[in-house]
C-alpha positions in Angstrom: -36.5 40.4 -3.7 -34.9 40.3 0.0 -33.4 43.2 1.7 -31.2 42.1 4.9 -29.8 43.6 7.9 -27.4 41.4 9.2 -28.1 40.5 13.0 -25.8 37.7 13.8 -22.3 38.2 12.4 -21.6 34.5 13.4 -23.7 32.9 10.7 -21.5 30.8 8.6 -21.0 30.5 5.2 -22.2 26.9 5.4 -25.6 27.9 6.9 -26.0 30.4 3.8 -25.0 27.7 1.6 -27.4 25.4 3.0 -30.5 27.9 2.6 -29.4 28.4 -1.1 -29.3 24.6 -1.5 -32.7 24.3 -0.1 -34.0 26.5 -3.1 -35.3 23.8 -5.5 -35.4 24.2 -9.4 -37.1 26.9 -11.2 -35.1 29.5 -9.2 -32.2 31.4 -10.1 -30.2 33.7 -8.0 -29.7 36.9 -10.1 -27.9 38.9 -7.4 -26.7 38.7 -3.6 -24.2 40.9 -2.3 -23.4 43.4 0.7 -21.1 45.8 -1.3 -23.8 48.0 -2.9 -23.0 51.2 -4.4 -25.7 53.7 -3.9 -26.8 56.3 -6.8 -29.8 57.8 -5.4 -30.9 57.8 -1.9 -30.0 55.5 1.3 -28.8 52.0 0.2 -29.9 49.1 2.1 -27.6 48.8 5.3 -26.3 45.2 4.7 -27.5 43.0 2.0 -29.9 42.7 -1.1 -30.5 39.2 -2.9 -32.6 39.1 -6.0 -33.9 35.7 -7.0 -35.8 34.9 -10.0 -38.8 32.5 -9.9 -40.6 30.9 -12.5 -43.9 32.1 -11.1 -45.3 33.9 -8.0 -47.3 30.7 -7.3 -43.8 29.0 -7.0 -42.6 31.4 -4.4 -45.6 31.1 -2.3 -45.4 27.2 -2.2 -41.9 27.6 -1.3 -42.6 30.0 1.6 -45.3 27.3 2.8 -42.9 24.5 2.4 -41.8 22.4 5.2 -38.1 23.2 3.8 -38.6 26.9 4.2 -39.9 26.3 7.6 -37.0 24.5 8.5 -34.8 27.3 7.7 -36.8 30.0 9.3 -34.8 30.1 12.8 -31.5 30.5 11.0 -32.9 33.1 8.8 -34.2 34.9 11.8 -30.8 34.8 13.4 -29.0 36.0 10.2 -30.8 39.0 9.7 -34.0 41.1 9.7 -35.5 40.9 6.4 -37.8 42.9 4.2 -38.7 40.5 1.5 -41.3 41.0 -1.6 -42.0 40.1 -5.1 -41.8 42.2 -8.2 -43.7 41.3 -11.6 -41.2 40.9 -14.3 -41.3 42.8 -17.6 -42.5 40.9 -20.5 -39.9 39.7 -22.8 
């Protein structure tokens, strides 16, 4: 899960598409939106992205990949992020 507070409003939709395209198979974007409706407490200031990975090992490998490191300068311009993993529930 990633919570982002947008820093640079000039980041384009093309740059966001480029970041999404860099995510390989084994990943499913479950939610990504800025229009958050709070129910209890203060909502994130800008954007929440929820991505399902096949395993925690896969996300760790992605974050250590050259493709991820290449996206970092754009990501840092886009927003200030708080990113973390959540253990899924057994089906």
